[in-house]
C-alpha positions, 0 to 999 in steps of 0.5 A, spaced: 616 241 097 622 241 102 627 246 100 634 244 099 640 248 099 643 246 093 640 245 086 646 243 082 653 239 084 659 240 080 664 234 081 672 234 080 674 228 076 682 226 078 683 224 086 675 226 087 672 220 083 678 217 081 684 215 085 689 218 080 694 219 085 694 212 086 693 209 079 695 213 074 700 218 077 706 213 078 706 211 071 705 218 068 711 221 073 716 215 071 714 217 064 715 224 065 722 223 069 724 219 063 723 224 058 727 229 062 733 225 063 732 223 055 732 231 054 739 231 058 736 233 065 742 232 069 739 228 075 737 220 076 730 217 075 730 217 083 732 224 084 727 226 079 721 222 082 722 224 089 723 232 087 716 231 083 713 228 089 715 233 094 713 239 090 706 236 088 702 238 094 704 246 093 705 247 085 702 245 078 706 240 074 708 246 069 712 249 075 714 242 078 718 240 071 721 247 071 724 247 078 727 240 076 730 242 070 733 249 073 735 245 079 739 239 076 740 243 069 740 241 062 742 244 055 735 243 052 730 246 058 724 248 053 724 241 050 725 237 057 719 241 060 715 240 054 716 233 054 715 231 061 708 235 061 706 231 055 708 224 058 705 226 065 698 229 062 697 224 057 698 217 061 696 211 058 689 210 061 686 203 062 679 201 058 676 200 065 678 204 071 674 203 078 671 209 082 673 211 089 669 207 094 662 210 095 663 215 089 658 210 085 653 210 091 653 218 091 652 219 084 646 214 084 643 218 090 645 225 088 643 224 081 635 224 083 635 230 087 640 235 083 643 237 077 650 234 076 656 237 073 663 234 072 668 239 071 675 237 070 682 240 068 687 237 063 688 234 056 681 233 053 682 226 050 686 224 056 680 226 061 675 223 056 678 217 056 678 217 064 671 219 064 669 213 059 673 208 063 670 210 069 663 209 066 660 215 069 658 220 063 650 218 064 650 221 071 652 228 068 648 233 065 654 236 062 662 235 062 667 240 062 674 239 060 678 245 061 685 247 058 689 248 064 695 249 059 692 256 056 690 258 063 682 256 063 679 256 070 674 252 073 670 259 075 668 259 068 664 253 068 661 254 074 659 261 072 656 257 066 652 252 070 649 257 075 647 261 068 644 255 065 640 252 071 638 259 073 639 259 081 643 263 085 650 262 085 650 259 092 645 254 090 651 250 087 656 246 091 663 245 088 666 238 090 674 237 089 681 236 092 684 242 090 684 248 094 687 252 088 682 250 083 675 247 086 675 251 092 678 257 090 674 258 083 668 255 086 668 261 091 670 266 086 664 264 082 659 265 088 658 257 090 659 253 096 665 248 096 666 242 099 674 240 100 675 232 098 682 231 102 685 226 098 691 224 094 697 227 093 695 234 093 693 233 100 697 238 104 696 244 099 696 251 103 691 256 103 694 262 099 687 266 098 681 267 103 677 264 098 681 257 099 677 256 105 672 251 104 665 250 107 666 243 108 671 238 108 671 230 107 676 225 107 671 219 104 665 219 099 661 216 105 661 223 109 659 227 103 651 227 103 651 227 111 657 233 112 654 237 106 647 236 108 645 233 101 
């Protein structure tokens, strides 16, 4: 029996399996900025959209919409931020969505050798709609949808996977596009990590020692080879 370095793989959803930045973000960002304008934020649609795009690599959207409200001013700051987040994280999700190129082939091949998990952060209903629209539920042993608004971190899910699968922590590989989430939380749980450098968060700077991945890829076609899967 050949010994594989990994037993379990944890995939992120947004900008890892789904081109969220390309397909869903443009509409969601426009709706969020409209909500800010409606709540009296004193800027134009273009100013709001430009500032959001500029801050996207480095900040969470809670921070981004707060910064926009602070920079341009509004009499109803709380409402402006709340409404913008509501629009941004509850986008219109089409009934069917395409997977990123090569993602399906990877899921089909890897499911035969590893326990696959999907670990995502966001609004539960929206994330489940995306998963259904991609048609990928069947590849995963379990789906974790964590609530970022109350500060839930992926580290909890990774610890649960390690406990469930009863293998050493470093036999889990966390794959995703955020240094501050899949990579940092993966490392903190003791897992190995693969950074998928794709989407609007490319350019995010490492803040902690744990933000440095074991592997880096820019396309699904490189996953199996680069990570030795």
